[in-house]
PDB file of the backbone (N, CA, C, O) and the ligand in Angstrom, with CONECT records:
HET     ZN  A 101       1
ATOM      1  N   MET A   1      21.495  28.901 151.223  1.00  0.00           N
ATOM      2  CA  MET A   1      21.231  27.633 151.937  1.00  0.00           C
ATOM      3  C   MET A   1      21.103  27.920 153.535  1.00  0.00           C
ATOM      4  O   MET A   1      22.008  28.540 154.093  1.00  0.00           O
ATOM      5  N   THR A   2      20.234  27.571 154.094  1.00  0.00           N
ATOM      6  CA  THR A   2      20.015  27.727 155.436  1.00  0.00           C
ATOM      7  C   THR A   2      20.255  26.517 156.226  1.00  0.00           C
ATOM      8  O   THR A   2      19.936  25.442 155.718  1.00  0.00           O
ATOM      9  N   ASP A   3      20.746  26.538 157.338  1.00  0.00           N
ATOM     10  CA  ASP A   3      21.056  25.486 158.219  1.00  0.00           C
ATOM     11  C   ASP A   3      20.286  25.586 159.497  1.00  0.00           C
ATOM     12  O   ASP A   3      19.784  26.642 159.881  1.00  0.00           O
ATOM     13  N   LYS A   4      20.206  24.397 160.173  1.00  0.00           N
ATOM     14  CA  LYS A   4      19.643  24.485 161.449  1.00  0.00           C
ATOM     15  C   LYS A   4      20.353  25.364 162.389  1.00  0.00           C
ATOM     16  O   LYS A   4      21.546  25.591 162.187  1.00  0.00           O
ATOM     17  N   PRO A   5      19.691  25.930 163.486  1.00  0.00           N
ATOM     18  CA  PRO A   5      20.479  26.767 164.329  1.00  0.00           C
ATOM     19  C   PRO A   5      21.504  25.730 165.108  1.00  0.00           C
ATOM     20  O   PRO A   5      21.211  24.564 165.375  1.00  0.00           O
ATOM     21  N   ILE A   6      22.614  26.295 165.387  1.00  0.00           N
ATOM     22  CA  ILE A   6      23.748  25.660 166.130  1.00  0.00           C
ATOM     23  C   ILE A   6      24.428  26.723 166.878  1.00  0.00           C
ATOM     24  O   ILE A   6      24.450  27.879 166.454  1.00  0.00           O
ATOM     25  N   CYS A   7      24.959  26.385 167.928  1.00  0.00           N
ATOM     26  CA  CYS A   7      25.949  27.250 168.733  1.00  0.00           C
ATOM     27  C   CYS A   7      27.363  27.059 167.991  1.00  0.00           C
ATOM     28  O   CYS A   7      27.990  26.002 168.067  1.00  0.00           O
ATOM     29  N   ARG A   8      27.748  28.033 167.362  1.00  0.00           N
ATOM     30  CA  ARG A   8      29.042  28.115 166.838  1.00  0.00           C
ATOM     31  C   ARG A   8      30.196  27.869 167.720  1.00  0.00           C
ATOM     32  O   ARG A   8      31.252  27.412 167.284  1.00  0.00           O
ATOM     33  N   THR A   9      29.990  28.189 169.038  1.00  0.00           N
ATOM     34  CA  THR A   9      31.057  28.079 169.904  1.00  0.00           C
ATOM     35  C   THR A   9      31.159  26.637 170.364  1.00  0.00           C
ATOM     36  O   THR A   9      32.244  26.056 170.368  1.00  0.00           O
ATOM     37  N   CYS A  10      30.048  26.069 170.745  1.00  0.00           N
ATOM     38  CA  CYS A  10      29.951  24.512 171.205  1.00  0.00           C
ATOM     39  C   CYS A  10      29.805  23.627 170.048  1.00  0.00           C
ATOM     40  O   CYS A  10      29.950  22.409 170.145  1.00  0.00           O
ATOM     41  N   ASN A  11      29.498  24.275 168.870  1.00  0.00           N
ATOM     42  CA  ASN A  11      29.369  23.363 167.628  1.00  0.00           C
ATOM     43  C   ASN A  11      28.266  22.286 167.902  1.00  0.00           C
ATOM     44  O   ASN A  11      28.389  21.167 167.406  1.00  0.00           O
ATOM     45  N   THR A  12      27.242  22.591 168.646  1.00  0.00           N
ATOM     46  CA  THR A  12      26.012  21.667 168.847  1.00  0.00           C
ATOM     47  C   THR A  12      24.766  22.425 169.119  1.00  0.00           C
ATOM     48  O   THR A  12      24.792  23.569 169.571  1.00  0.00           O
ATOM     49  N   ASP A  13      23.689  21.789 168.846  1.00  0.00           N
ATOM     50  CA  ASP A  13      22.359  22.434 169.103  1.00  0.00           C
ATOM     51  C   ASP A  13      21.778  21.810 170.376  1.00  0.00           C
ATOM     52  O   ASP A  13      20.598  22.006 170.668  1.00  0.00           O
ATOM     53  N   GLU A  14      22.527  21.117 171.083  1.00  0.00           N
ATOM     54  CA  GLU A  14      22.007  20.393 172.136  1.00  0.00           C
ATOM     55  C   GLU A  14      21.433  21.250 173.381  1.00  0.00           C
ATOM     56  O   GLU A  14      20.496  20.919 174.107  1.00  0.00           O
ATOM     57  N   PHE A  15      22.189  22.395 173.458  1.00  0.00           N
ATOM     58  CA  PHE A  15      21.817  23.219 174.630  1.00  0.00           C
ATOM     59  C   PHE A  15      21.017  24.521 174.246  1.00  0.00           C
ATOM     60  O   PHE A  15      20.796  25.400 175.079  1.00  0.00           O
ATOM     61  N   LEU A  16      20.605  24.591 172.966  1.00  0.00           N
ATOM     62  CA  LEU A  16      20.032  25.829 172.515  1.00  0.00           C
ATOM     63  C   LEU A  16      18.594  26.051 173.213  1.00  0.00           C
ATOM     64  O   LEU A  16      17.799  25.126 173.374  1.00  0.00           O
ATOM     65  N   VAL A  17      18.373  27.264 173.572  1.00  0.00           N
ATOM     66  CA  VAL A  17      16.929  27.554 174.025  1.00  0.00           C
ATOM     67  C   VAL A  17      16.427  28.572 172.997  1.00  0.00           C
ATOM     68  O   VAL A  17      17.086  29.587 172.772  1.00  0.00           O
ATOM     69  N   TYR A  18      15.352  28.337 172.411  1.00  0.00           N
ATOM     70  CA  TYR A  18      14.761  29.001 171.302  1.00  0.00           C
ATOM     71  C   TYR A  18      13.728  30.081 171.870  1.00  0.00           C
ATOM     72  O   TYR A  18      13.052  29.936 172.889  1.00  0.00           O
ATOM     73  N   SER A  19      13.732  31.185 171.027  1.00  0.00           N
ATOM     74  CA  SER A  19      12.791  32.225 171.333  1.00  0.00           C
ATOM     75  C   SER A  19      12.448  32.913 170.181  1.00  0.00           C
ATOM     76  O   SER A  19      13.245  32.853 169.244  1.00  0.00           O
ATOM     77  N   GLY A  20      11.330  33.617 170.039  1.00  0.00           N
ATOM     78  CA  GLY A  20      10.950  34.603 168.896  1.00  0.00           C
ATOM     79  C   GLY A  20      10.960  33.917 167.502  1.00  0.00           C
ATOM     80  O   GLY A  20      11.404  34.481 166.501  1.00  0.00           O
ATOM     81  N   PHE A  21      10.444  32.670 167.504  1.00  0.00           N
ATOM     82  CA  PHE A  21      10.445  32.065 166.298  1.00  0.00           C
ATOM     83  C   PHE A  21       9.448  32.720 165.220  1.00  0.00           C
ATOM     84  O   PHE A  21       8.295  32.935 165.593  1.00  0.00           O
ATOM     85  N   VAL A  22       9.761  32.997 164.117  1.00  0.00           N
ATOM     86  CA  VAL A  22       8.935  33.645 163.131  1.00  0.00           C
ATOM     87  C   VAL A  22       8.904  32.761 161.841  1.00  0.00           C
ATOM     88  O   VAL A  22       9.929  32.642 161.169  1.00  0.00           O
ATOM     89  N   PRO A  23       7.708  32.125 161.482  1.00  0.00           N
ATOM     90  CA  PRO A  23       7.682  31.205 160.438  1.00  0.00           C
ATOM     91  C   PRO A  23       7.993  32.027 159.123  1.00  0.00           C
ATOM     92  O   PRO A  23       7.926  33.254 159.051  1.00  0.00           O
ATOM     93  N   GLY A  24       8.342  31.173 158.092  1.00  0.00           N
ATOM     94  CA  GLY A  24       8.633  31.746 156.724  1.00  0.00           C
ATOM     95  C   GLY A  24       7.300  32.281 156.332  1.00  0.00           C
ATOM     96  O   GLY A  24       6.234  31.804 156.722  1.00  0.00           O
ATOM     97  N   ARG A  25       7.431  33.354 155.495  1.00  0.00           N
ATOM     98  CA  ARG A  25       6.097  33.953 154.992  1.00  0.00           C
ATOM     99  C   ARG A  25       6.565  34.725 153.688  1.00  0.00           C
ATOM    100  O   ARG A  25       7.732  35.019 153.426  1.00  0.00           O
ATOM    101  N   MET A  26       5.479  34.992 152.941  1.00  0.00           N
ATOM    102  CA  MET A  26       5.549  35.861 151.722  1.00  0.00           C
ATOM    103  C   MET A  26       5.362  37.250 152.138  1.00  0.00           C
ATOM    104  O   MET A  26       4.452  37.600 152.889  1.00  0.00           O
ATOM    105  N   VAL A  27       6.295  38.089 151.605  1.00  0.00           N
ATOM    106  CA  VAL A  27       6.166  39.510 151.924  1.00  0.00           C
ATOM    107  C   VAL A  27       6.135  40.371 150.668  1.00  0.00           C
ATOM    108  O   VAL A  27       6.980  40.177 149.794  1.00  0.00           O
ATOM    109  N   HIS A  28       5.282  41.233 150.544  1.00  0.00           N
ATOM    110  CA  HIS A  28       5.207  42.098 149.332  1.00  0.00           C
ATOM    111  C   HIS A  28       5.979  43.345 149.446  1.00  0.00           C
ATOM    112  O   HIS A  28       5.610  44.172 150.280  1.00  0.00           O
ATOM    113  N   LEU A  29       6.989  43.577 148.723  1.00  0.00           N
ATOM    114  CA  LEU A  29       7.792  44.705 148.669  1.00  0.00           C
ATOM    115  C   LEU A  29       7.376  45.754 147.785  1.00  0.00           C
ATOM    116  O   LEU A  29       6.885  45.445 146.698  1.00  0.00           O
ATOM    117  N   GLY A  30       7.508  46.945 148.110  1.00  0.00           N
ATOM    118  CA  GLY A  30       7.006  48.016 147.220  1.00  0.00           C
ATOM    119  C   GLY A  30       5.628  48.196 147.236  1.00  0.00           C
ATOM    120  O   GLY A  30       5.023  47.818 148.239  1.00  0.00           O
ATOM    121  N   GLY A  31       4.959  48.749 146.231  1.00  0.00           N
ATOM    122  CA  GLY A  31       3.550  48.925 146.150  1.00  0.00           C
ATOM    123  C   GLY A  31       2.880  47.799 145.501  1.00  0.00           C
ATOM    124  O   GLY A  31       3.530  46.814 145.151  1.00  0.00           O
ATOM    125  N   ARG A  32       1.672  47.882 145.329  1.00  0.00           N
ATOM    126  CA  ARG A  32       0.851  46.863 144.758  1.00  0.00           C
ATOM    127  C   ARG A  32       1.217  46.598 143.354  1.00  0.00           C
ATOM    128  O   ARG A  32       1.342  45.458 142.907  1.00  0.00           O
ATOM    129  N   ALA A  33       1.390  47.708 142.652  1.00  0.00           N
ATOM    130  CA  ALA A  33       1.679  47.679 141.347  1.00  0.00           C
ATOM    131  C   ALA A  33       3.068  46.941 141.010  1.00  0.00           C
ATOM    132  O   ALA A  33       3.173  46.067 140.149  1.00  0.00           O
ATOM    133  N   THR A  34       4.054  47.391 141.767  1.00  0.00           N
ATOM    134  CA  THR A  34       5.423  46.881 141.477  1.00  0.00           C
ATOM    135  C   THR A  34       6.004  45.736 142.323  1.00  0.00           C
ATOM    136  O   THR A  34       6.972  45.049 142.000  1.00  0.00           O
ATOM    137  N   GLY A  35       5.260  45.621 143.484  1.00  0.00           N
ATOM    138  CA  GLY A  35       5.772  44.685 144.377  1.00  0.00           C
ATOM    139  C   GLY A  35       5.576  43.239 143.916  1.00  0.00           C
ATOM    140  O   GLY A  35       4.508  42.820 143.468  1.00  0.00           O
ATOM    141  N   LYS A  36       6.761  42.459 144.069  1.00  0.00           N
ATOM    142  CA  LYS A  36       6.615  41.032 143.760  1.00  0.00           C
ATOM    143  C   LYS A  36       6.633  40.293 145.058  1.00  0.00           C
ATOM    144  O   LYS A  36       7.350  40.751 145.948  1.00  0.00           O
ATOM    145  N   PRO A  37       5.944  39.216 145.282  1.00  0.00           N
ATOM    146  CA  PRO A  37       6.036  38.384 146.519  1.00  0.00           C
ATOM    147  C   PRO A  37       7.469  37.968 146.767  1.00  0.00           C
ATOM    148  O   PRO A  37       8.174  37.422 145.919  1.00  0.00           O
ATOM    149  N   HIS A  38       7.816  38.250 147.916  1.00  0.00           N
ATOM    150  CA  HIS A  38       9.256  37.753 148.253  1.00  0.00           C
ATOM    151  C   HIS A  38       9.334  36.871 149.446  1.00  0.00           C
ATOM    152  O   HIS A  38       8.887  37.257 150.526  1.00  0.00           O
ATOM    153  N   TRP A  39       9.883  35.701 149.300  1.00  0.00           N
ATOM    154  CA  TRP A  39       9.911  34.816 150.366  1.00  0.00           C
ATOM    155  C   TRP A  39      10.937  35.060 151.360  1.00  0.00           C
ATOM    156  O   TRP A  39      12.123  35.140 151.039  1.00  0.00           O
ATOM    157  N   VAL A  40      10.506  35.190 152.628  1.00  0.00           N
ATOM    158  CA  VAL A  40      11.286  35.414 153.696  1.00  0.00           C
ATOM    159  C   VAL A  40      11.429  34.237 154.550  1.00  0.00           C
ATOM    160  O   VAL A  40      10.401  33.808 155.075  1.00  0.00           O
ATOM    161  N   PRO A  41      12.467  33.683 154.760  1.00  0.00           N
ATOM    162  CA  PRO A  41      12.634  32.374 155.535  1.00  0.00           C
ATOM    163  C   PRO A  41      12.297  32.587 156.932  1.00  0.00           C
ATOM    164  O   PRO A  41      12.292  33.703 157.451  1.00  0.00           O
ATOM    165  N   SER A  42      12.017  31.514 157.531  1.00  0.00           N
ATOM    166  CA  SER A  42      11.736  31.510 159.001  1.00  0.00           C
ATOM    167  C   SER A  42      12.967  31.921 159.607  1.00  0.00           C
ATOM    168  O   SER A  42      14.047  31.681 159.067  1.00  0.00           O
ATOM    169  N   THR A  43      12.854  32.606 160.842  1.00  0.00           N
ATOM    170  CA  THR A  43      13.927  33.168 161.584  1.00  0.00           C
ATOM    171  C   THR A  43      13.585  32.721 163.057  1.00  0.00           C
ATOM    172  O   THR A  43      12.443  32.477 163.448  1.00  0.00           O
ATOM    173  N   VAL A  44      14.703  32.649 163.804  1.00  0.00           N
ATOM    174  CA  VAL A  44      14.555  32.258 165.271  1.00  0.00           C
ATOM    175  C   VAL A  44      15.799  32.792 165.953  1.00  0.00           C
ATOM    176  O   VAL A  44      16.886  32.877 165.383  1.00  0.00           O
ATOM    177  N   ASN A  45      15.556  33.171 167.302  1.00  0.00           N
ATOM    178  CA  ASN A  45      16.639  33.503 168.098  1.00  0.00           C
ATOM    179  C   ASN A  45      16.858  32.322 169.077  1.00  0.00           C
ATOM    180  O   ASN A  45      15.981  31.555 169.474  1.00  0.00           O
ATOM    181  N   TYR A  46      18.207  32.302 169.409  1.00  0.00           N
ATOM    182  CA  TYR A  46      18.569  31.155 170.233  1.00  0.00           C
ATOM    183  C   TYR A  46      19.684  31.499 171.101  1.00  0.00           C
ATOM    184  O   TYR A  46      20.586  32.263 170.756  1.00  0.00           O
ATOM    185  N   LEU A  47      19.603  30.868 172.343  1.00  0.00           N
ATOM    186  CA  LEU A  47      20.644  31.161 173.331  1.00  0.00           C
ATOM    187  C   LEU A  47      21.108  29.783 173.718  1.00  0.00           C
ATOM    188  O   LEU A  47      20.360  28.844 173.991  1.00  0.00           O
ATOM    189  N   CYS A  48      22.443  29.763 173.714  1.00  0.00           N
ATOM    190  CA  CYS A  48      23.103  28.512 174.119  1.00  0.00           C
ATOM    191  C   CYS A  48      23.172  28.410 175.578  1.00  0.00           C
ATOM    192  O   CYS A  48      23.843  29.254 176.172  1.00  0.00           O
ATOM    193  N   GLY A  49      22.565  27.485 176.240  1.00  0.00           N
ATOM    194  CA  GLY A  49      22.608  27.239 177.711  1.00  0.00           C
ATOM    195  C   GLY A  49      23.872  26.809 178.180  1.00  0.00           C
ATOM    196  O   GLY A  49      24.058  26.802 179.397  1.00  0.00           O
ATOM    197  N   ALA A  50      24.797  26.439 177.387  1.00  0.00           N
ATOM    198  CA  ALA A  50      26.104  26.016 177.839  1.00  0.00           C
ATOM    199  C   ALA A  50      27.172  27.005 178.035  1.00  0.00           C
ATOM    200  O   ALA A  50      27.942  27.045 178.995  1.00  0.00           O
ATOM    201  N   CYS A  51      27.133  27.900 176.897  1.00  0.00           N
ATOM    202  CA  CYS A  51      28.163  29.065 176.886  1.00  0.00           C
ATOM    203  C   CYS A  51      27.679  30.353 177.010  1.00  0.00           C
ATOM    204  O   CYS A  51      28.418  31.305 177.263  1.00  0.00           O
ATOM    205  N   GLY A  52      26.281  30.461 176.821  1.00  0.00           N
ATOM    206  CA  GLY A  52      25.611  31.833 177.033  1.00  0.00           C
ATOM    207  C   GLY A  52      25.632  32.564 175.623  1.00  0.00           C
ATOM    208  O   GLY A  52      25.263  33.737 175.553  1.00  0.00           O
ATOM    209  N   ARG A  53      25.988  31.994 174.696  1.00  0.00           N
ATOM    210  CA  ARG A  53      26.138  32.737 173.317  1.00  0.00           C
ATOM    211  C   ARG A  53      24.638  32.926 172.739  1.00  0.00           C
ATOM    212  O   ARG A  53      23.859  31.982 172.609  1.00  0.00           O
ATOM    213  N   PHE A  54      24.356  34.165 172.433  1.00  0.00           N
ATOM    214  CA  PHE A  54      23.021  34.456 171.858  1.00  0.00           C
ATOM    215  C   PHE A  54      23.338  34.710 170.266  1.00  0.00           C
ATOM    216  O   PHE A  54      24.278  35.356 169.802  1.00  0.00           O
ATOM    217  N   ASP A  55      22.390  34.087 169.624  1.00  0.00           N
ATOM    218  CA  ASP A  55      22.436  34.216 168.090  1.00  0.00           C
ATOM    219  C   ASP A  55      21.034  34.205 167.534  1.00  0.00           C
ATOM    220  O   ASP A  55      20.040  33.984 168.226  1.00  0.00           O
ATOM    221  N   SER A  56      21.015  34.453 166.251  1.00  0.00           N
ATOM    222  CA  SER A  56      19.770  34.379 165.545  1.00  0.00           C
ATOM    223  C   SER A  56      20.073  34.189 164.030  1.00  0.00           C
ATOM    224  O   SER A  56      21.183  34.462 163.572  1.00  0.00           O
ATOM    225  N   GLY A  57      19.038  33.706 163.257  1.00  0.00           N
ATOM    226  CA  GLY A  57      19.239  33.635 162.041  1.00  0.00           C
ATOM    227  C   GLY A  57      18.123  32.808 161.234  1.00  0.00           C
ATOM    228  O   GLY A  57      17.161  32.337 161.839  1.00  0.00           O
ATOM    229  N   HIS A  58      18.274  32.655 159.920  1.00  0.00           N
ATOM    230  CA  HIS A  58      17.248  31.936 159.197  1.00  0.00           C
ATOM    231  C   HIS A  58      17.377  30.446 159.465  1.00  0.00           C
ATOM    232  O   HIS A  58      18.457  29.953 159.788  1.00  0.00           O
ATOM    233  N   VAL A  59      16.390  29.814 159.343  1.00  0.00           N
ATOM    234  CA  VAL A  59      16.270  28.297 159.486  1.00  0.00           C
ATOM    235  C   VAL A  59      15.510  27.756 158.254  1.00  0.00           C
ATOM    236  O   VAL A  59      14.762  28.434 157.550  1.00  0.00           O
ATOM    237  N   PRO A  60      15.801  26.421 158.082  1.00  0.00           N
ATOM    238  CA  PRO A  60      15.220  25.878 156.775  1.00  0.00           C
ATOM    239  C   PRO A  60      13.670  25.835 156.926  1.00  0.00           C
ATOM    240  O   PRO A  60      13.114  25.762 158.022  1.00  0.00           O
ATOM    241  N   ASP A  61      13.042  25.886 155.768  1.00  0.00           N
ATOM    242  CA  ASP A  61      11.597  25.755 155.724  1.00  0.00           C
ATOM    243  C   ASP A  61      11.102  24.533 156.400  1.00  0.00           C
ATOM    244  O   ASP A  61      11.682  23.465 156.203  1.00  0.00           O
ATOM    245  N   GLY A  62      10.078  24.608 157.178  1.00  0.00           N
ATOM    246  CA  GLY A  62       9.590  23.525 157.808  1.00  0.00           C
ATOM    247  C   GLY A  62      10.211  23.266 159.248  1.00  0.00           C
ATOM    248  O   GLY A  62       9.667  22.516 160.059  1.00  0.00           O
ATOM    249  N   TRP A  63      11.315  23.903 159.482  1.00  0.00           N
ATOM    250  CA  TRP A  63      11.860  23.758 160.743  1.00  0.00           C
ATOM    251  C   TRP A  63      11.119  24.385 161.898  1.00  0.00           C
ATOM    252  O   TRP A  63      10.680  25.524 161.742  1.00  0.00           O
ATOM    253  N   LEU A  64      10.932  23.734 163.076  1.00  0.00           N
ATOM    254  CA  LEU A  64      10.230  24.293 164.053  1.00  0.00           C
ATOM    255  C   LEU A  64      11.043  24.062 165.357  1.00  0.00           C
ATOM    256  O   LEU A  64      11.766  23.076 165.495  1.00  0.00           O
ATOM    257  N   PRO A  65      10.888  25.028 166.315  1.00  0.00           N
ATOM    258  CA  PRO A  65      11.584  24.820 167.655  1.00  0.00           C
ATOM    259  C   PRO A  65      11.060  23.589 168.274  1.00  0.00           C
ATOM    260  O   PRO A  65       9.874  23.290 168.139  1.00  0.00           O
ATOM    261  N   PRO A  66      11.903  22.843 168.962  1.00  0.00           N
ATOM    262  CA  PRO A  66      11.364  21.611 169.720  1.00  0.00           C
ATOM    263  C   PRO A  66      10.235  22.205 170.573  1.00  0.00           C
ATOM    264  O   PRO A  66      10.305  23.332 171.064  1.00  0.00           O
ATOM    265  N   SER A  67       9.251  21.425 170.712  1.00  0.00           N
ATOM    266  CA  SER A  67       8.109  21.812 171.507  1.00  0.00           C
ATOM    267  C   SER A  67       8.317  21.552 173.043  1.00  0.00           C
ATOM    268  O   SER A  67       7.708  22.132 173.942  1.00  0.00           O
ATOM    269  N   ASP A  68       9.211  20.653 173.182  1.00  0.00           N
ATOM    270  CA  ASP A  68       9.543  20.267 174.654  1.00  0.00           C
ATOM    271  C   ASP A  68      10.791  21.180 175.189  1.00  0.00           C
ATOM    272  O   ASP A  68      11.921  21.033 174.724  1.00  0.00           O
ATOM    273  N   PRO A  69      10.524  22.021 176.087  1.00  0.00           N
ATOM    274  CA  PRO A  69      11.735  22.741 176.651  1.00  0.00           C
ATOM    275  C   PRO A  69      12.617  21.776 177.362  1.00  0.00           C
ATOM    276  O   PRO A  69      12.115  20.760 177.844  1.00  0.00           O
ATOM    277  N   PRO A  70      13.908  22.016 177.465  1.00  0.00           N
ATOM    278  CA  PRO A  70      14.756  21.143 178.274  1.00  0.00           C
ATOM    279  C   PRO A  70      14.248  21.037 179.732  1.00  0.00           C
ATOM    280  O   PRO A  70      13.859  22.023 180.358  1.00  0.00           O
ATOM    281  N   ARG A  71      14.271  19.911 180.183  1.00  0.00           N
ATOM    282  CA  ARG A  71      13.850  19.733 181.596  1.00  0.00           C
ATOM    283  C   ARG A  71      14.833  19.459 182.514  1.00  0.00           C
ATOM    284  O   ARG A  71      15.791  18.726 182.268  1.00  0.00           O
ATOM    285  N   ARG A  72      14.611  20.107 183.741  1.00  0.00           N
ATOM    286  CA  ARG A  72      15.597  19.873 184.781  1.00  0.00           C
ATOM    287  C   ARG A  72      15.303  18.650 185.487  1.00  0.00           C
ATOM    288  O   ARG A  72      14.131  18.323 185.679  1.00  0.00           O
ATOM    289  N   PRO A  73      16.348  17.891 185.923  1.00  0.00           N
ATOM    290  CA  PRO A  73      16.022  16.521 186.640  1.00  0.00           C
ATOM    291  C   PRO A  73      15.045  16.928 187.833  1.00  0.00           C
ATOM    292  O   PRO A  73      15.313  17.876 188.572  1.00  0.00           O
ATOM    293  N   GLU A  74      14.006  16.227 187.962  1.00  0.00           N
ATOM    294  CA  GLU A  74      13.058  16.541 189.089  1.00  0.00           C
ATOM    295  C   GLU A  74      13.633  15.963 190.356  1.00  0.00           C
ATOM    296  O   GLU A  74      14.093  14.821 190.374  1.00  0.00           O
ATOM    297  N   ARG A  75      13.611  16.753 191.428  1.00  0.00           N
ATOM    298  CA  ARG A  75      14.029  16.161 192.732  1.00  0.00           C
ATOM    299  C   ARG A  75      12.572  15.911 193.490  1.00  0.00           C
ATOM    300  O   ARG A  75      11.533  16.533 193.270  1.00  0.00           O
ATOM    301  N   PRO A  76      12.751  14.962 194.326  1.00  0.00           N
ATOM    302  CA  PRO A  76      11.521  14.681 195.089  1.00  0.00           C
ATOM    303  C   PRO A  76      11.301  15.671 196.064  1.00  0.00           C
ATOM    304  O   PRO A  76      12.234  16.171 196.692  1.00  0.00           O
ATOM    305  N   THR A  77      10.016  16.012 196.241  1.00  0.00           N
ATOM    306  CA  THR A  77       9.645  17.147 197.104  1.00  0.00           C
ATOM    307  C   THR A  77       9.555  16.484 198.594  1.00  0.00           C
ATOM    308  O   THR A  77       8.921  15.469 198.882  1.00  0.00           O
ATOM    309  N   LEU A  78      10.293  17.249 199.425  1.00  0.00           N
ATOM    310  CA  LEU A  78      10.373  16.765 200.761  1.00  0.00           C
ATOM    311  C   LEU A  78       9.224  17.579 201.520  1.00  0.00           C
ATOM    312  O   LEU A  78       9.143  18.807 201.475  1.00  0.00           O
ATOM    313  N   LEU A  79       8.450  16.847 202.139  1.00  0.00           N
ATOM    314  CA  LEU A  79       7.396  17.396 202.906  1.00  0.00           C
ATOM    315  C   LEU A  79       7.762  17.105 204.424  1.00  0.00           C
ATOM    316  O   LEU A  79       7.861  15.948 204.831  1.00  0.00           O
ATOM    317  N   VAL A  80       7.951  18.163 205.206  1.00  0.00           N
ATOM    318  CA  VAL A  80       8.280  17.860 206.591  1.00  0.00           C
ATOM    319  C   VAL A  80       7.077  18.140 207.488  1.00  0.00           C
ATOM    320  O   VAL A  80       7.152  17.946 208.701  1.00  0.00           O
TER     321      VAL A  80
HETATM  322 ZN    ZN A 101      27.514  27.226 173.232  1.00  0.00          ZN2+
END
């Protein structure tokens, strides 16, 4: 059973920054004669922006990193 990425220190995915997402894929192990397709689940690396913990692991099929990166609050640009 795979779970969504989560920071095990903060116990939340709220601050995670994702990188290196690899979608699940079928992989043939061994030669053509003996190899059976083997399902490799999606994997992703993630860094917790709150505590700095870096982790990686399998994620559920169909899971995708959020498309919107966390946004900093915008400050008005001061033109002098
Ligand atoms: Zn954390």
